[in-house]
N, CA, C and O atoms as a DFTB+ gen file, in Angstrom:
748 C
 N C O
     1  1       0.842      -1.180       0.000
     2  2       0.000       0.000       0.000
     3  2       0.887       1.243       0.000
     4  3       1.849       1.331       0.763
     5  1       0.561       2.178      -0.842
     6  2       1.244       3.465      -0.874
     7  2       0.284       4.507      -0.316
     8  3      -0.872       4.589      -0.730
     9  1       0.777       5.298       0.627
    10  2      -0.018       6.383       1.204
    11  2       0.583       7.702       0.735
    12  3       1.764       7.976       0.953
    13  1      -0.244       8.509       0.090
    14  2       0.161       9.854      -0.325
    15  2      -0.277      10.835       0.755
    16  3      -1.437      10.830       1.168
    17  1       0.647      11.677       1.213
    18  2       0.371      12.639       2.278
    19  2       0.487      14.046       1.685
    20  3       1.567      14.506       1.316
    21  1      -0.656      14.701       1.610
    22  2      -0.716      16.030       0.982
    23  2      -0.120      17.109       1.885
    24  3       0.181      16.872       3.055
    25  1       0.038      18.282       1.315
    26  2       0.610      19.411       2.032
    27  2      -0.429      20.265       2.740
    28  3      -1.621      19.957       2.749
    29  1       0.056      21.337       3.326
    30  2      -0.756      22.275       4.098
    31  2      -1.872      22.873       3.242
    32  3      -1.625      23.398       2.156
    33  1      -3.090      22.784       3.743
    34  2      -4.232      23.370       3.042
    35  2      -4.692      22.583       1.832
    36  3      -5.637      22.991       1.156
    37  1      -4.049      21.472       1.547
    38  2      -4.425      20.664       0.389
    39  2      -5.343      19.527       0.837
    40  3      -5.880      19.548       1.945
    41  1      -5.513      18.545      -0.030
    42  2      -6.393      17.421       0.283
    43  2      -5.988      16.206      -0.544
    44  3      -5.087      16.272      -1.380
    45  1      -6.664      15.118      -0.295
    46  2      -6.448      13.905      -1.069
    47  2      -7.024      14.001      -2.477
    48  3      -6.953      13.046      -3.251
    49  1      -7.589      15.145      -2.799
    50  2      -8.118      15.392      -4.143
    51  2      -7.313      16.458      -4.876
    52  3      -7.775      17.003      -5.878
    53  1      -6.120      16.757      -4.389
    54  2      -5.249      17.720      -5.058
    55  2      -4.716      17.163      -6.372
    56  3      -4.870      15.977      -6.664
    57  1      -4.102      18.013      -7.144
    58  2      -3.606      17.635      -8.476
    59  2      -2.632      16.454      -8.405
    60  3      -2.812      15.464      -9.114
    61  1      -1.608      16.549      -7.559
    62  2      -0.628      15.458      -7.482
    63  2      -1.279      14.173      -6.977
    64  3      -0.993      13.092      -7.491
    65  1      -2.142      14.282      -5.984
    66  2      -2.814      13.092      -5.455
    67  2      -3.600      12.384      -6.552
    68  3      -3.551      11.158      -6.657
    69  1      -4.318      13.139      -7.361
    70  2      -5.105      12.542      -8.448
    71  2      -4.208      11.885      -9.498
    72  3      -4.525      10.812     -10.012
    73  1      -3.090      12.537      -9.811
    74  2      -2.173      11.959     -10.799
    75  2      -1.562      10.659     -10.282
    76  3      -1.510       9.664     -11.005
    77  1      -1.102      10.668      -9.040
    78  2      -0.549       9.450      -8.445
    79  2      -1.608       8.355      -8.350
    80  3      -1.330       7.194      -8.650
    81  1      -2.816       8.718      -7.934
    82  2      -3.901       7.742      -7.783
    83  2      -4.136       7.001      -9.111
    84  3      -4.233       5.774      -9.140
    85  1      -4.223       7.765     -10.199
    86  2      -4.473       7.149     -11.503
    87  2      -3.290       6.283     -11.934
    88  3      -3.482       5.175     -12.435
    89  1      -2.086       6.777     -11.745
    90  2      -0.890       6.027     -12.134
    91  2      -0.843       4.678     -11.406
    92  3      -0.684       3.634     -12.039
    93  1      -0.983       4.703     -10.086
    94  2      -0.880       3.459      -9.325
    95  2      -2.076       2.536      -9.579
    96  3      -1.931       1.314      -9.540
    97  1      -3.239       3.101      -9.834
    98  2      -4.406       2.273     -10.196
    99  2      -4.107       1.535     -11.499
   100  3      -4.363       0.336     -11.610
   101  1      -3.564       2.254     -12.484
   102  2      -3.222       1.641     -13.771
   103  2      -2.169       0.548     -13.620
   104  3      -2.139      -0.390     -14.416
   105  1      -1.305       0.657     -12.610
   106  2      -0.256      -0.339     -12.362
   107  2      -0.729      -1.464     -11.441
   108  3       0.011      -2.415     -11.188
   109  1      -1.968      -1.355     -10.938
   110  2      -2.495      -2.385     -10.040
   111  2      -1.858      -2.358      -8.657
   112  3      -1.769      -3.387      -7.988
   113  1      -1.416      -1.178      -8.232
   114  2      -0.762      -1.015      -6.932
   115  2      -1.715      -0.302      -5.983
   116  3      -2.281       0.734      -6.329
   117  1      -1.891      -0.854      -4.794
   118  2      -2.780      -0.245      -3.795
   119  2      -2.268       1.131      -3.407
   120  3      -1.082       1.320      -3.138
   121  1      -3.187       2.087      -3.385
   122  2      -2.833       3.486      -3.148
   123  2      -3.983       4.173      -2.441
   124  3      -5.151       3.918      -2.734
   125  1      -3.637       5.053      -1.500
   126  2      -4.645       5.878      -0.847
   127  2      -4.071       7.268      -0.636
   128  3      -2.891       7.429      -0.326
   129  1      -4.927       8.273      -0.809
   130  2      -4.548       9.663      -0.565
   131  2      -5.629      10.262       0.332
   132  3      -6.560      10.900      -0.159
   133  1      -5.511      10.061       1.636
   134  2      -6.539      10.572       2.540
   135  2      -6.503      12.093       2.636
   136  3      -5.441      12.709       2.536
   137  1      -7.668      12.685       2.831
   138  2      -7.750      14.113       3.129
   139  2      -7.592      14.245       4.636
   140  3      -8.433      13.777       5.403
   141  1      -6.527      14.874       5.044
   142  2      -6.146      14.925       6.458
   143  2      -6.561      16.234       7.123
   144  3      -6.716      17.263       6.465
   145  1      -6.733      16.173       8.413
   146  2      -7.026      17.356       9.208
   147  2      -5.870      18.343       9.111
   148  3      -4.717      17.952       8.933
   149  1      -6.193      19.619       9.229
   150  2      -5.148      20.636       9.292
   151  2      -4.467      20.634      10.659
   152  3      -3.393      21.215      10.812
   153  1      -5.076      19.993      11.649
   154  2      -4.512      19.924      12.991
   155  2      -3.447      18.831      12.992
   156  3      -3.771      17.662      12.779
   157  1      -2.181      19.185      13.227
   158  2      -1.099      18.203      13.104
   159  2      -1.324      16.904      13.877
   160  3      -1.106      15.824      13.328
   161  1      -1.753      16.984      15.135
   162  2      -1.952      15.766      15.932
   163  2      -2.980      14.839      15.301
   164  3      -2.806      13.620      15.303
   165  1      -4.048      15.411      14.763
   166  2      -5.095      14.589      14.142
   167  2      -4.607      13.968      12.831
   168  3      -4.909      12.813      12.530
   169  1      -3.858      14.742      12.066
   170  2      -3.313      14.213      10.809
   171  2      -2.379      13.040      11.096
   172  3      -2.481      11.992      10.459
   173  1      -1.472      13.217      12.051
   174  2      -0.517      12.156      12.394
   175  2      -1.255      10.938      12.936
   176  3      -0.933       9.808      12.568
   177  1      -2.227      11.149      13.793
   178  2      -2.995      10.023      14.360
   179  2      -3.676       9.222      13.249
   180  3      -3.637       7.992      13.259
   181  1      -4.290       9.904      12.306
   182  2      -4.934       9.230      11.165
   183  2      -3.921       8.406      10.383
   184  3      -4.180       7.252      10.038
   185  1      -2.769       9.003      10.106
   186  2      -1.732       8.301       9.333
   187  2      -1.166       7.110      10.098
   188  3      -0.915       6.059       9.508
   189  1      -0.963       7.263      11.398
   190  2      -0.469       6.141      12.206
   191  2      -1.482       4.992      12.200
   192  3      -1.098       3.826      12.101
   193  1      -2.758       5.315      12.305
   194  2      -3.786       4.268      12.271
   195  2      -3.816       3.559      10.924
   196  3      -3.981       2.340      10.869
   197  1      -3.657       4.311       9.838
   198  2      -3.605       3.695       8.504
   199  2      -2.410       2.757       8.388
   200  3      -2.543       1.622       7.931
   201  1      -1.254       3.234       8.801
   202  2      -0.033       2.421       8.723
   203  2      -0.186       1.153       9.561
   204  3       0.123       0.055       9.097
   205  1      -0.653       1.306      10.773
   206  2      -0.798       0.154      11.669
   207  2      -1.867      -0.813      11.179
   208  3      -1.735      -2.021      11.373
   209  1      -2.926      -0.306      10.545
   210  2      -3.965      -1.199      10.023
   211  2      -3.457      -2.026       8.839
   212  3      -4.023      -3.068       8.508
   213  1      -2.390      -1.549       8.213
   214  2      -1.761      -2.281       7.108
   215  2      -0.591      -3.121       7.603
   216  3       0.188      -3.634       6.800
   217  1      -0.463      -3.263       8.900
   218  2       0.643      -4.029       9.465
   219  2       1.991      -3.386       9.228
   220  3       3.019      -4.063       9.266
   221  1       1.999      -2.073       8.982
   222  2       3.250      -1.365       8.743
   223  2       3.831      -1.598       7.364
   224  3       4.916      -1.105       7.057
   225  1       3.111      -2.358       6.516
   226  2       3.634      -2.683       5.181
   227  2       3.166      -1.642       4.168
   228  3       2.377      -1.931       3.269
   229  1       3.672      -0.434       4.338
   230  2       3.299       0.659       3.454
   231  2       4.547       1.415       3.020
   232  3       5.629       1.264       3.587
   233  1       4.355       2.220       2.012
   234  2       5.362       3.156       1.536
   235  2       4.687       4.516       1.495
   236  3       3.467       4.603       1.357
   237  1       5.469       5.573       1.615
   238  2       4.909       6.910       1.703
   239  2       5.379       7.800       0.558
   240  3       6.498       7.674       0.062
   241  1       4.494       8.696       0.158
   242  2       4.844       9.799      -0.732
   243  2       4.308      11.040      -0.035
   244  3       3.108      11.137       0.221
   245  1       5.174      11.980       0.271
   246  2       4.750      13.180       0.970
   247  2       5.170      14.433       0.247
   248  3       6.310      14.555      -0.202
   249  1       4.241      15.366       0.136
   250  2       4.504      16.631      -0.530
   251  2       4.426      17.777       0.477
   252  3       3.457      17.877       1.230
   253  1       5.432      18.631       0.492
   254  2       5.474      19.812       1.342
   255  2       5.329      19.423       2.818
   256  3       6.183      18.705       3.337
   257  1       4.273      19.874       3.510
   258  2       4.077      19.476       4.902
   259  2       3.919      17.962       4.999
   260  3       4.316      17.361       5.998
   261  1       3.347      17.347       3.980
   262  2       3.250      15.887       3.934
   263  2       4.624      15.230       3.905
   264  3       4.783      14.104       4.376
   265  1       5.616      15.923       3.357
   266  2       6.988      15.428       3.389
   267  2       7.541      15.442       4.804
   268  3       8.243      14.516       5.210
   269  1       7.227      16.486       5.550
   270  2       7.646      16.578       6.951
   271  2       7.027      15.438       7.751
   272  3       7.709      14.769       8.528
   273  1       5.725      15.224       7.554
   274  2       5.050      14.113       8.241
   275  2       5.661      12.771       7.813
   276  3       5.798      11.861       8.631
   277  1       6.019      12.654       6.551
   278  2       6.614      11.406       6.046
   279  2       7.955      11.108       6.711
   280  3       8.260       9.950       6.994
   281  1       8.755      12.137       6.960
   282  2      10.035      11.926       7.640
   283  2       9.786      11.359       9.033
   284  3      10.460      10.419       9.453
   285  1       8.829      11.922       9.740
   286  2       8.486      11.437      11.082
   287  2       7.990       9.986      11.040
   288  3       8.451       9.142      11.808
   289  1       7.056       9.713      10.144
   290  2       6.475       8.369      10.057
   291  2       7.484       7.340       9.561
   292  3       7.473       6.195      10.011
   293  1       8.351       7.736       8.642
   294  2       9.410       6.852       8.164
   295  2      10.318       6.455       9.324
   296  3      10.705       5.293       9.452
   297  1      10.649       7.420      10.160
   298  2      11.501       7.160      11.318
   299  2      10.794       6.235      12.313
   300  3      11.392       5.278      12.806
   301  1       9.552       6.514      12.600
   302  2       8.809       5.739      13.600
   303  2       8.602       4.289      13.169
   304  3       8.701       3.375      13.988
   305  1       8.312       4.078      11.881
   306  2       7.950       2.743      11.390
   307  2       8.998       2.123      10.457
   308  3       8.778       1.030       9.936
   309  1      10.130       2.800      10.237
   310  2      11.180       2.348       9.311
   311  2      10.610       2.083       7.918
   312  3      10.691       0.972       7.393
   313  1      10.036       3.128       7.340
   314  2       9.393       3.043       6.025
   315  2      10.196       3.810       4.975
   316  3      10.890       4.779       5.284
   317  1      10.086       3.358       3.741
   318  2      10.626       4.109       2.612
   319  2       9.642       5.230       2.278
   320  3       8.430       5.065       2.421
   321  1      10.170       6.361       1.835
   322  2       9.312       7.498       1.502
   323  2       9.926       8.324       0.380
   324  3      11.141       8.505       0.305
   325  1       9.059       8.813      -0.479
   326  2       9.435       9.782      -1.497
   327  2       8.935      11.135      -1.020
   328  3       7.761      11.293      -0.685
   329  1       9.831      12.102      -0.992
   330  2       9.502      13.446      -0.525
   331  2       9.553      14.406      -1.701
   332  3      10.539      14.452      -2.437
   333  1       8.481      15.174      -1.871
   334  2       8.375      16.110      -2.992
   335  2       8.357      17.527      -2.437
   336  3       7.413      17.912      -1.747
   337  1       9.400      18.306      -2.735
   338  2       9.541      19.656      -2.190
   339  2       9.082      19.684      -0.732
   340  3       8.153      20.413      -0.385
   341  1       9.738      18.885       0.123
   342  2       9.258      18.767       1.503
   343  2       9.552      20.006       2.347
   344  3      10.551      20.698       2.152
   345  1       8.659      20.253       3.278
   346  2       8.884      21.273       4.290
   347  2       9.759      20.638       5.366
   348  3       9.378      19.633       5.967
   349  1      10.903      21.207       5.604
   350  2      11.837      20.676       6.599
   351  2      11.612      21.338       7.953
   352  3      11.769      20.699       8.994
   353  1      11.248      22.608       7.942
   354  2      11.012      23.361       9.179
   355  2       9.657      24.078       9.100
   356  3       9.621      25.307       9.061
   357  1       8.541      23.332       9.074
   358  2       7.231      23.982       8.901
   359  2       6.883      24.939      10.034
   360  3       6.098      25.869       9.845
   361  1       7.460      24.717      11.201
   362  2       7.196      25.623      12.322
   363  2       7.871      26.981      12.099
   364  3       7.579      27.938      12.817
   365  1       8.768      27.075      11.112
   366  2       9.379      28.357      10.742
   367  2       8.681      28.991       9.538
   368  3       8.631      30.215       9.419
   369  1       8.136      28.147       8.639
   370  2       7.531      28.685       7.415
   371  2       6.024      28.917       7.524
   372  3       5.479      29.754       6.803
   373  1       5.350      28.199       8.404
   374  2       3.890      28.318       8.465
   375  2       3.334      29.430       9.351
   376  3       2.120      29.637       9.345
   377  1       4.154      30.158      10.112
   378  2       3.573      31.311      10.808
   379  2       2.942      32.328       9.854
   380  3       2.036      33.065      10.245
   381  1       3.416      32.369       8.609
   382  2       2.824      33.311       7.644
   383  2       1.364      32.984       7.343
   384  3       0.642      33.819       6.798
   385  1       0.922      31.761       7.699
   386  2      -0.460      31.356       7.443
   387  2      -1.370      31.559       8.656
   388  3      -2.546      31.199       8.612
   389  1      -0.831      32.138       9.745
   390  2      -1.647      32.336      10.952
   391  2      -2.943      33.071      10.632
   392  3      -2.978      33.980       9.803
   393  1      -4.005      32.650      11.314
   394  2      -5.318      33.252      11.080
   395  2      -6.130      32.376      10.151
   396  3      -6.122      31.150      10.265
   397  1      -6.831      33.018       9.232
   398  2      -7.648      32.266       8.273
   399  2      -6.766      31.774       7.135
   400  3      -6.330      32.546       6.281
   401  1      -6.518      30.478       7.146
   402  2      -5.669      29.854       6.130
   403  2      -6.554      29.211       5.069
   404  3      -7.652      28.752       5.379
   405  1      -6.095      29.172       3.830
   406  2      -6.928      28.637       2.746
   407  2      -6.938      27.116       2.665
   408  3      -5.920      26.458       2.878
   409  1      -8.096      26.583       2.357
   410  2      -8.222      25.176       1.985
   411  2      -8.313      25.174       0.463
   412  3      -9.299      25.645      -0.103
   413  1      -7.297      24.651      -0.193
   414  2      -7.211      24.759      -1.651
   415  2      -8.217      23.883      -2.384
   416  3      -8.470      24.092      -3.570
   417  1      -8.795      22.903      -1.692
   418  2      -9.755      22.002      -2.342
   419  2     -11.055      22.715      -2.684
   420  3     -11.569      22.579      -3.794
   421  1     -11.585      23.475      -1.731
   422  2     -12.903      24.086      -1.971
   423  2     -12.943      25.590      -1.693
   424  3     -14.018      26.184      -1.605
   425  1     -11.778      26.191      -1.557
   426  2     -11.658      27.632      -1.339
   427  2     -12.270      28.097      -0.023
   428  3     -12.521      29.288       0.160
   429  1     -12.511      27.166       0.892
   430  2     -12.935      27.555       2.234
   431  2     -11.684      27.937       3.016
   432  3     -10.597      28.013       2.442
   433  1     -11.821      28.175       4.303
   434  2     -10.649      28.473       5.115
   435  2     -10.789      27.804       6.472
   436  3     -11.871      27.352       6.849
   437  1      -9.699      27.750       7.188
   438  2      -9.685      27.209       8.541
   439  2      -8.800      28.117       9.377
   440  3      -7.998      28.880       8.840
   441  1      -8.947      28.032      10.681
   442  2      -8.178      28.895      11.566
   443  2      -6.891      28.189      11.988
   444  3      -6.917      27.190      12.707
   445  1      -5.782      28.724      11.528
   446  2      -4.448      28.182      11.816
   447  2      -3.873      29.004      12.957
   448  3      -3.732      30.221      12.843
   449  1      -3.540      28.336      14.063
   450  2      -3.155      29.043      15.278
   451  2      -1.721      28.707      15.705
   452  3      -1.135      27.723      15.254
   453  1      -1.178      29.545      16.580
   454  2       0.201      29.366      17.030
   455  2       0.408      28.000      17.688
   456  3       1.464      27.391      17.514
   457  1      -0.572      27.514      18.433
   458  2      -0.371      26.208      19.074
   459  2      -0.297      25.083      18.047
   460  3       0.319      24.053      18.318
   461  1      -0.913      25.253      16.866
   462  2      -0.750      24.263      15.792
   463  2       0.700      24.254      15.312
   464  3       1.300      23.199      15.106
   465  1       1.240      25.451      15.143
   466  2       2.628      25.583      14.702
   467  2       3.570      24.968      15.740
   468  3       4.478      24.211      15.398
   469  1       3.340      25.302      17.003
   470  2       4.192      24.762      18.072
   471  2       4.146      23.237      18.104
   472  3       5.158      22.589      18.373
   473  1       2.978      22.664      17.832
   474  2       2.846      21.201      17.894
   475  2       3.640      20.494      16.802
   476  3       3.981      19.320      16.945
   477  1       3.936      21.198      15.716
   478  2       4.721      20.583      14.636
   479  2       6.105      20.148      15.122
   480  3       6.681      19.197      14.593
   481  1       6.630      20.836      16.116
   482  2       7.962      20.498      16.643
   483  2       7.980      19.092      17.250
   484  3       9.040      18.472      17.342
   485  1       6.812      18.587      17.666
   486  2       6.733      17.234      18.237
   487  2       7.095      16.150      17.217
   488  3       7.387      15.016      17.594
   489  1       7.076      16.497      15.937
   490  2       7.276      15.496      14.884
   491  2       8.600      15.676      14.143
   492  3       8.827      15.066      13.098
   493  1       9.463      16.516      14.694
   494  2      10.754      16.737      14.037
   495  2      11.701      15.576      14.316
   496  3      11.848      15.134      15.455
   497  1      12.332      15.097      13.262
   498  2      13.357      14.054      13.358
   499  2      14.687      14.702      12.979
   500  3      14.864      15.177      11.857
   501  1      15.607      14.714      13.922
   502  2      16.883      15.401      13.705
   503  2      17.789      14.625      12.763
   504  3      18.409      15.211      11.875
   505  1      17.873      13.309      12.947
   506  2      18.769      12.487      12.127
   507  2      18.000      11.345      11.470
   508  3      18.019      10.219      11.967
   509  1      17.325      11.627      10.362
   510  2      16.570      10.568       9.697
   511  2      17.489       9.536       9.034
   512  3      18.638       9.831       8.705
   513  1      16.968       8.339       8.849
   514  2      17.681       7.267       8.149
   515  2      17.600       7.593       6.652
   516  3      16.623       7.253       5.984
   517  1      18.630       8.249       6.144
   518  2      18.573       8.872       4.824
   519  2      18.355       7.912       3.660
   520  3      17.769       8.295       2.648
   521  1      18.819       6.667       3.790
   522  2      18.620       5.746       2.667
   523  2      17.159       5.309       2.531
   524  3      16.816       4.611       1.577
   525  1      16.306       5.703       3.458
   526  2      14.870       5.430       3.332
   527  2      14.165       6.430       2.417
   528  3      12.970       6.293       2.151
   529  1      14.903       7.443       1.931
   530  2      14.244       8.536       1.221
   531  2      14.697       8.729      -0.220
   532  3      15.871       8.593      -0.563
   533  1      13.701       9.055      -1.046
   534  2      13.935       9.616      -2.366
   535  2      13.458      11.064      -2.251
   536  3      12.313      11.314      -1.875
   537  1      14.322      11.999      -2.568
   538  2      14.020      13.417      -2.425
   539  2      13.942      14.073      -3.794
   540  3      14.901      14.033      -4.564
   541  1      12.792      14.679      -4.096
   542  2      12.602      15.419      -5.331
   543  2      12.407      16.889      -4.996
   544  3      11.477      17.243      -4.271
   545  1      13.276      17.747      -5.517
   546  2      13.143      19.184      -5.299
   547  2      13.293      19.922      -6.622
   548  3      14.030      19.507      -7.517
   549  1      12.570      21.024      -6.708
   550  2      12.735      21.939      -7.830
   551  2      13.248      23.259      -7.265
   552  3      12.686      23.806      -6.317
   553  1      14.315      23.753      -7.859
   554  2      14.972      24.959      -7.362
   555  2      14.080      26.200      -7.466
   556  3      14.318      27.194      -6.781
   557  1      13.066      26.145      -8.313
   558  2      12.155      27.278      -8.474
   559  2      11.028      27.311      -7.455
   560  3      10.098      28.107      -7.587
   561  1      11.099      26.456      -6.439
   562  2      10.085      26.430      -5.378
   563  2       9.982      27.815      -4.757
   564  3      10.927      28.300      -4.134
   565  1       8.828      28.445      -4.931
   566  2       8.621      29.807      -4.442
   567  2       8.175      29.855      -2.976
   568  3       8.088      30.932      -2.385
   569  1       7.896      28.693      -2.400
   570  2       7.385      28.633      -1.030
   571  2       8.449      28.207      -0.031
   572  3       8.530      28.765       1.063
   573  1       9.260      27.232      -0.392
   574  2      10.264      26.679       0.516
   575  2      11.655      26.766      -0.100
   576  3      11.803      26.782      -1.322
   577  1      12.665      26.820       0.751
   578  2      14.055      26.825       0.295
   579  2      14.501      25.371       0.096
   580  3      14.713      24.641       1.065
   581  1      14.638      24.967      -1.149
   582  2      15.008      23.583      -1.467
   583  2      16.324      23.158      -0.815
   584  3      16.540      21.971      -0.572
   585  1      17.198      24.118      -0.533
   586  2      18.502      23.799       0.048
   587  2      18.369      23.197       1.449
   588  3      19.228      22.423       1.871
   589  1      17.301      23.547       2.171
   590  2      17.094      22.969       3.505
   591  2      16.908      21.458       3.415
   592  3      17.446      20.713       4.234
   593  1      16.149      21.008       2.423
   594  2      15.933      19.570       2.235
   595  2      17.234      18.880       1.824
   596  3      17.540      17.789       2.306
   597  1      17.991      19.510       0.942
   598  2      19.264      18.920       0.496
   599  2      20.262      18.824       1.647
   600  3      21.033      17.867       1.722
   601  1      20.253      19.802       2.536
   602  2      21.155      19.798       3.683
   603  2      20.773      18.696       4.666
   604  3      21.643      18.024       5.218
   605  1      19.480      18.514       4.884
   606  2      19.017      17.511       5.848
   607  2      19.169      16.091       5.301
   608  3      19.432      15.160       6.063
   609  1      19.007      15.921       3.998
   610  2      18.971      14.580       3.397
   611  2      20.025      14.431       2.303
   612  3      19.699      14.099       1.163
   613  1      21.265      14.671       2.646
   614  2      22.356      14.657       1.662
   615  2      22.575      13.283       1.040
   616  3      23.053      13.186      -0.090
   617  1      22.227      12.211       1.772
   618  2      22.480      10.856       1.278
   619  2      21.231      10.190       0.704
   620  3      21.262       9.008       0.361
   621  1      20.145      10.932       0.600
   622  2      18.926      10.373       0.010
   623  2      19.144      10.163      -1.491
   624  3      20.099      10.682      -2.069
   625  1      18.254       9.402      -2.105
   626  2      18.221       9.265      -3.553
   627  2      17.684      10.602      -4.075
   628  3      16.509      10.908      -3.874
   629  1      18.520      11.396      -4.737
   630  2      18.176      12.782      -5.058
   631  2      17.756      12.986      -6.508
   632  3      18.333      12.418      -7.435
   633  1      16.726      13.823      -6.668
   634  2      16.327      14.349      -7.969
   635  2      16.224      15.856      -7.779
   636  3      15.329      16.338      -7.085
   637  1      17.133      16.596      -8.390
   638  2      17.184      18.050      -8.247
   639  2      16.985      18.653      -9.626
   640  3      17.717      18.333     -10.563
   641  1      15.993      19.525      -9.749
   642  2      15.695      20.132     -11.046
   643  2      15.781      21.645     -10.971
   644  3      15.416      22.257      -9.968
   645  1      16.271      22.234     -12.051
   646  2      16.248      23.691     -12.197
   647  2      14.799      24.122     -12.414
   648  3      13.971      23.339     -12.880
   649  1      14.504      25.369     -12.072
   650  2      13.173      25.913     -12.331
   651  2      12.101      25.217     -11.514
   652  3      12.344      24.765     -10.395
   653  1      10.915      25.140     -12.089
   654  2       9.809      24.477     -11.428
   655  2       9.098      25.386     -10.448
   656  3       9.185      26.612     -10.525
   657  1       8.379      24.744      -9.509
   658  2       7.587      25.485      -8.533
   659  2       7.358      24.611      -7.306
   660  3       7.777      23.455      -7.267
   661  1       6.694      25.173      -6.314
   662  2       6.411      24.407      -5.106
   663  2       5.515      23.206      -5.406
   664  3       5.649      22.161      -4.770
   665  1       4.615      23.346      -6.356
   666  2       3.733      22.241      -6.732
   667  2       4.448      21.108      -7.457
   668  3       3.848      20.058      -7.686
   669  1       5.681      21.288      -7.814
   670  2       6.539      20.370      -8.556
   671  2       5.958      20.085      -9.946
   672  3       5.176      19.154     -10.141
   673  1       6.362      20.900     -10.876
   674  2       5.891      20.791     -12.256
   675  2       6.338      19.478     -12.902
   676  3       7.460      19.015     -12.698
   677  1       5.439      18.898     -13.676
   678  2       5.700      17.673     -14.448
   679  2       6.136      16.496     -13.579
   680  3       7.025      15.733     -13.956
   681  1       5.516      16.357     -12.433
   682  2       5.850      15.259     -11.519
   683  2       5.694      13.900     -12.201
   684  3       6.386      12.941     -11.861
   685  1       4.777      13.831     -13.165
   686  2       4.495      12.551     -13.835
   687  2       5.726      11.925     -14.479
   688  3       5.814      10.702     -14.584
   689  1       6.672      12.748     -14.908
   690  2       7.855      12.175     -15.567
   691  2       8.743      11.406     -14.586
   692  3       9.678      10.719     -14.999
   693  1       8.452      11.520     -13.303
   694  2       9.228      10.808     -12.280
   695  2       8.495       9.608     -11.690
   696  3       9.033       8.915     -10.827
   697  1       7.283       9.363     -12.147
   698  2       6.483       8.285     -11.562
   699  2       7.186       6.932     -11.612
   700  3       7.169       6.188     -10.632
   701  1       7.793       6.614     -12.728
   702  2       8.448       5.309     -12.858
   703  2       9.620       5.184     -11.880
   704  3       9.790       4.145     -11.242
   705  1      10.440       6.260     -11.762
   706  2      11.555       6.253     -10.807
   707  2      11.045       6.093      -9.376
   708  3      11.640       5.375      -8.572
   709  1       9.948       6.763      -9.073
   710  2       9.358       6.679      -7.728
   711  2       8.883       5.258      -7.468
   712  3       9.131       4.700      -6.399
   713  1       8.203       4.674      -8.444
   714  2       7.708       3.294      -8.295
   715  2       8.865       2.329      -8.063
   716  3       8.782       1.467      -7.188
   717  1       9.933       2.461      -8.831
   718  2      11.098       1.584      -8.674
   719  2      11.705       1.756      -7.289
   720  3      12.025       0.767      -6.628
   721  1      11.869       3.000      -6.839
   722  2      12.429       3.254      -5.508
   723  2      11.543       2.620      -4.432
   724  3      12.047       1.944      -3.535
   725  1      10.253       2.832      -4.515
   726  2       9.342       2.289      -3.493
   727  2       9.262       0.771      -3.547
   728  3       9.036       0.134      -2.519
   729  1       9.442       0.180      -4.719
   730  2       9.427      -1.291      -4.827
   731  2      10.628      -1.921      -4.131
   732  3      10.585      -3.086      -3.735
   733  1      11.695      -1.148      -3.985
   734  2      12.862      -1.634      -3.245
   735  2      12.645      -1.517      -1.746
   736  3      13.487      -1.917      -0.942
   737  1      11.491      -0.958      -1.390
   738  2      11.194      -0.676       0.022
   739  2      10.935      -1.925       0.811
   740  3      10.786      -3.020       0.269
   741  1      10.886      -1.729       2.115
   742  2      10.537      -2.820       3.031
   743  2       9.196      -3.399       2.602
   744  3       8.271      -2.646       2.296
   745  1       9.077      -4.711       2.574
   746  2       7.849      -5.333       2.080
   747  2       6.720      -5.256       3.061
   748  3       5.624      -5.739       2.779
């Protein structure tokens, strides 16, 4: 089972989630992209329950804040994960969203508070097992500094592209590489 973990304000119906869902469906590979709570503790609890219900036999794909959650979950359960423009220090980058933050799925909003930001520190992994990760970054990411991910995960399987954006343009061209990396994962 592959679990896709979306980013801040996104959902399991985001563009990347839909593209991955179709790709893995076409390959006959079990895949889920849950729409997670914006509250970090609830999102992590949901993901832990999913992982445990699968007997820990899952692989992760995390985008942005979902990449941060993936690092934590990979460490806790010794899972392989693909990280797409991951947020390495969301407690430093997400204060800009304090107040009414956007939900990109339906253009509604939710209240993002300082205690949500503070709780993100509970999931920080200082020294991740780097060979568990495939890291995809685009240097044109307008939201996060890609160099933070490269500094934290120097020994990961790296894909570094010029240009691009935070949404990671043309992610589909990497699907096969991602599938191969995840197939080498813990069974």
